[in-house]
Backbone as CSV, one residue per row, in Angstrom:
resi,resn,N_x,N_y,N_z,CA_x,CA_y,CA_z,C_x,C_y,C_z
1,UNK,203.319,81.407,106.107,203.068,82.774,106.238,201.642,83.097,105.896
2,UNK,200.950,83.729,106.698,199.568,84.226,106.500,199.394,85.076,105.268
3,UNK,198.122,85.130,104.820,197.909,86.041,103.597,198.216,87.510,104.044
4,UNK,197.792,87.817,105.261,198.028,89.212,105.656,199.534,89.465,105.874
5,UNK,200.181,88.588,106.313,201.708,88.802,106.575,202.409,88.898,105.127
6,UNK,201.892,88.197,104.180,202.429,88.210,102.791,202.079,89.612,102.167
7,UNK,200.873,90.085,102.459,200.515,91.342,101.971,201.385,92.447,102.437
8,UNK,201.645,92.444,103.813,202.504,93.370,104.399,203.843,93.311,103.902
9,UNK,204.355,92.084,103.628,205.671,91.938,103.234,205.876,92.598,101.774
10,UNK,204.868,92.429,100.944,204.806,92.926,99.541,204.776,94.357,99.622
11,UNK,203.945,95.010,100.518,203.808,96.416,100.668,205.145,97.062,101.207
12,UNK,205.725,96.380,102.123,207.092,96.867,102.720,208.126,96.849,101.564
13,UNK,208.243,95.793,100.784,209.109,95.782,99.719,208.985,96.889,98.686
14,UNK,207.669,97.055,98.249,207.403,98.084,97.400,207.858,99.443,97.950
15,UNK,207.517,99.700,99.178,207.905,100.922,99.783,209.308,101.239,99.872
16,UNK,210.097,100.229,100.166,211.543,100.246,100.096,212.151,100.454,98.802
17,UNK,211.506,99.883,97.702,211.918,100.116,96.456,211.683,101.591,96.075
18,UNK,210.515,102.151,96.353,210.264,103.445,96.164,211.072,104.443,96.779
19,UNK,211.379,104.147,98.092,212.296,104.957,98.879,213.670,104.985,98.260
20,UNK,214.279,103.724,97.876,215.524,103.680,97.231,215.537,104.484,95.900
21,UNK,214.605,104.449,95.099,214.561,105.230,93.930,214.570,106.708,94.329
22,UNK,213.803,107.141,95.281,213.746,108.637,95.651,215.097,109.003,96.136
23,UNK,215.818,108.135,96.929,217.071,108.446,97.386,218.120,108.643,96.277
24,UNK,218.060,107.754,95.342,219.001,107.791,94.176,218.736,109.129,93.429
25,UNK,217.417,109.520,93.298,217.198,110.774,92.632,217.712,112.002,93.333
26,UNK,217.878,111.810,94.682,218.536,112.984,95.526,220.035,112.860,95.589
27,UNK,220.682,111.846,94.767,222.095,111.821,94.760,222.784,110.828,95.749
28,UNK,221.918,110.079,96.348,222.519,109.099,97.215,222.802,107.902,96.377
29,UNK,223.838,106.966,96.827,224.132,105.797,96.322,223.609,104.793,97.356
30,UNK,222.834,103.760,96.874,222.307,102.758,97.746,223.472,101.621,97.969
31,UNK,223.959,101.505,99.133,224.996,100.565,99.361,224.478,99.258,99.794
32,UNK,223.375,99.251,100.399,222.682,97.771,100.820,221.291,97.960,100.890
33,UNK,220.430,96.969,100.691,219.101,96.861,100.893,218.749,95.675,101.691
34,UNK,217.902,95.864,102.737,217.574,94.711,103.561,218.736,93.935,104.184
35,UNK,219.694,94.770,104.652,220.916,94.194,105.243,220.557,93.538,106.622
36,UNK,220.813,92.296,106.627,220.724,91.649,107.945,222.012,91.369,108.700
37,UNK,222.026,91.627,109.963,223.156,91.423,110.739,222.723,90.730,111.951
38,UNK,223.710,90.194,112.783,223.320,89.604,114.019,222.556,90.562,114.951
39,UNK,222.639,91.863,114.795,221.866,92.750,115.658,220.540,93.105,115.106
40,UNK,220.268,92.972,113.903,218.982,93.380,113.224,219.194,93.704,111.876
41,UNK,218.071,94.218,111.198,218.124,94.460,109.878,218.017,96.052,109.584
42,UNK,218.572,96.587,108.549,218.653,97.859,108.058,217.979,97.832,106.772
43,UNK,216.807,98.606,106.587,216.011,98.618,105.287,216.974,98.998,104.059
44,UNK,217.626,100.181,104.273,218.479,100.671,103.233,219.664,101.369,103.866
45,UNK,220.766,101.256,103.338,221.923,102.033,103.599,222.386,102.907,102.412
46,UNK,222.263,104.160,102.571,222.499,105.122,101.532,223.694,106.089,101.830
47,UNK,224.395,106.381,100.831,225.608,107.204,101.019,225.492,108.353,99.917
48,UNK,225.789,109.584,100.607,225.984,110.808,99.746,227.042,111.575,100.688
49,UNK,228.316,111.550,100.167,229.363,112.123,101.132,228.971,113.540,101.718
50,UNK,229.205,113.797,102.962,229.855,112.835,103.930,228.935,111.983,104.667
51,UNK,227.597,111.805,104.299,226.581,111.228,105.074,226.504,109.665,104.621
52,UNK,226.428,108.799,105.648,226.018,107.468,105.579,224.740,107.327,106.337
53,UNK,223.587,107.191,105.624,222.391,107.092,106.154,221.824,105.690,106.231
54,UNK,221.427,105.308,107.602,220.855,103.989,107.901,219.308,104.317,107.796
55,UNK,218.644,103.846,106.788,217.282,104.199,106.455,216.352,103.161,107.011
56,UNK,215.371,103.614,107.637,214.163,102.775,108.056,212.992,103.310,107.201
57,UNK,212.370,102.328,106.463,211.282,102.768,105.610,209.984,102.281,106.257
58,UNK,209.064,103.196,106.267,207.698,102.792,106.929,206.630,103.066,105.793
59,UNK,205.823,102.112,105.467,204.667,102.334,104.674,203.400,102.532,105.536
60,UNK,202.816,103.565,105.514,201.639,103.877,106.371,200.662,104.576,105.620
61,UNK,199.394,104.738,106.246,198.296,105.419,105.502,198.629,106.997,105.587
62,UNK,199.280,107.412,106.585,199.580,108.923,106.678,201.042,109.016,107.173
63,UNK,201.524,110.234,106.882,202.855,110.586,107.358,202.986,110.534,108.869
64,UNK,201.936,110.997,109.480,202.017,111.105,110.927,202.117,109.762,111.590
65,UNK,201.449,108.805,111.014,201.435,107.360,111.565,202.882,106.789,111.365
66,UNK,203.519,107.164,110.258,204.877,106.660,109.958,205.928,107.429,111.008
67,UNK,205.649,108.499,111.420,206.614,109.206,112.216,206.589,108.635,113.570
68,UNK,205.385,108.114,114.075,205.420,107.442,115.367,205.600,105.952,115.307
69,UNK,206.103,105.402,114.178,206.183,104.027,113.973,207.628,103.511,114.347
70,UNK,208.494,104.420,114.463,210.062,104.112,114.913,210.246,104.217,116.481
71,UNK,210.281,103.057,117.029,210.420,102.984,118.430,211.863,103.106,118.854
72,UNK,212.101,103.419,120.177,213.549,103.485,120.647,214.199,102.209,120.548
73,UNK,213.559,101.095,120.800,214.103,99.776,120.724,214.534,99.487,119.329
74,UNK,213.643,99.838,118.280,214.006,99.573,116.891,215.145,100.456,116.442
75,UNK,215.164,101.655,116.803,216.250,102.599,116.553,217.595,102.003,117.168
76,UNK,217.575,101.538,118.302,218.778,100.866,118.837,219.319,99.641,118.057
77,UNK,218.332,98.866,117.601,218.712,97.681,116.877,219.288,98.149,115.463
78,UNK,218.765,99.191,114.909,219.336,99.638,113.568,220.814,100.194,113.877
79,UNK,220.774,100.986,114.966,222.210,101.519,115.290,223.211,100.428,115.536
80,UNK,222.817,99.381,116.206,223.790,98.213,116.287,224.069,97.510,114.985
81,UNK,223.046,97.427,114.143,223.286,96.875,112.937,224.288,97.727,112.062
82,UNK,224.041,98.930,112.170,224.938,99.933,111.539,226.425,99.787,112.002
83,UNK,226.565,99.489,113.170,227.949,99.208,113.650,228.649,97.925,113.039
84,UNK,227.736,96.939,112.841,228.216,95.825,112.057,228.661,96.178,110.633
85,UNK,227.808,96.949,110.023,228.105,97.505,108.611,229.410,98.275,108.590
86,UNK,229.613,99.140,109.490,230.794,99.927,109.607,232.016,98.946,109.876
87,UNK,231.877,98.012,110.726,233.046,97.099,110.939,233.575,96.352,109.739
88,UNK,232.441,96.080,108.820,232.772,95.408,107.602,233.169,96.244,106.486
89,UNK,232.989,97.643,106.620,233.272,98.694,105.529,234.055,99.815,106.168
90,UNK,235.265,99.564,106.372,236.036,100.604,107.076,236.208,101.782,106.165
91,UNK,235.919,101.693,104.845,236.018,102.929,104.073,234.973,104.042,104.279
92,UNK,234.038,103.696,105.236,232.924,104.609,105.640,233.220,105.098,107.103
93,UNK,234.353,104.790,107.655,234.656,105.040,109.195,234.580,106.591,109.432
94,UNK,234.936,107.375,108.477,234.828,108.748,108.603,233.579,109.517,108.216
95,UNK,232.656,108.665,107.728,231.326,109.247,107.369,230.609,109.779,108.635
96,UNK,229.641,110.695,108.374,228.767,111.098,109.371,227.592,110.162,109.284
97,UNK,227.363,109.319,110.238,226.432,108.208,110.263,225.102,108.812,110.925
98,UNK,223.950,108.599,110.323,222.693,108.977,110.895,221.623,107.972,110.520
99,UNK,220.632,107.989,111.369,219.483,107.083,111.128,218.288,108.102,110.584
100,UNK,217.959,107.816,109.365,216.989,108.486,108.594,215.681,107.571,108.575
101,UNK,214.548,108.312,108.562,213.233,107.606,108.337,212.599,108.144,107.045
102,UNK,212.150,107.201,106.185,211.327,107.531,105.121,210.007,106.964,105.219
103,UNK,208.946,107.855,105.070,207.525,107.391,105.195,207.036,107.454,103.799
104,UNK,206.454,106.339,103.348,205.753,106.152,102.029,204.307,105.943,102.328
105,UNK,203.557,106.933,101.756,202.054,106.877,101.886,201.432,106.645,100.566
106,UNK,200.259,106.199,100.436,199.531,105.913,99.177,199.409,107.241,98.362
107,UNK,199.894,107.047,97.116,199.646,108.251,96.186,200.565,109.443,96.351
108,UNK,201.497,109.386,97.339,202.299,110.587,97.585,203.677,110.183,97.420
109,UNK,204.607,111.228,97.337,205.962,111.035,97.219,206.515,110.589,98.527
110,UNK,207.639,109.741,98.701,208.205,109.586,99.995,208.591,110.762,100.803
111,UNK,208.274,110.750,102.117,208.760,111.828,103.011,209.963,111.477,103.780
112,UNK,210.990,112.265,103.547,212.303,111.935,104.177,212.572,112.710,105.387
113,UNK,212.899,112.014,106.442,213.234,112.707,107.759,214.517,112.304,108.191
114,UNK,215.621,113.296,107.694,216.980,112.934,108.019,217.251,113.094,109.533
115,UNK,218.198,112.282,109.985,218.488,112.247,111.468,217.323,112.073,112.287
116,UNK,216.367,111.164,112.008,215.157,111.060,112.728,215.325,110.577,114.145
117,UNK,216.445,109.966,114.401,216.737,109.508,115.767,218.148,109.745,116.172
118,UNK,218.405,110.440,117.230,219.746,110.581,117.649,219.972,109.957,119.061
119,UNK,221.012,108.935,118.947,221.127,108.210,120.186,221.906,108.893,121.301
120,UNK,223.003,109.600,120.824,223.760,110.190,121.985,224.392,111.425,121.596
121,UNK,224.550,111.810,120.328,225.029,113.274,120.031,226.462,113.370,119.852
122,UNK,227.267,112.221,119.803,228.664,112.301,119.612,228.939,112.530,118.117
123,UNK,230.223,112.833,117.853,230.446,113.370,116.409,230.291,112.381,115.258
124,UNK,229.867,111.186,115.438,229.516,110.330,114.365,228.089,110.225,114.102
125,UNK,227.252,110.984,114.799,225.807,110.850,114.502,225.158,109.970,115.488
126,UNK,225.893,109.195,116.276,225.198,108.393,117.359,225.178,109.111,118.684
């Protein structure tokens, strides 16, 4: 792994830890961190009834850059990974599932964007 890749990995992990702490302070329970599935990885899975949030965390220089960092392809992978999580955790089958984005910028609090991506609008958030 190159030095730049290692730096980005450390930055990403620190941003995810900051985002998880912020979500806990908002009353969420963190159910998983860096969950890897055959379909992809989810940075955080957070639960605050009735919401099950699949959270993508972006560490960026500005909030605006973070907002544009979530591609449709990435959102689709997160959604597919969320389906794996739900298959393994039927206790959350009735939760409202959504994909949230948290942008972490230097020196500022995490910025939370609930329901940052809506795949199709049916009643479970997809």
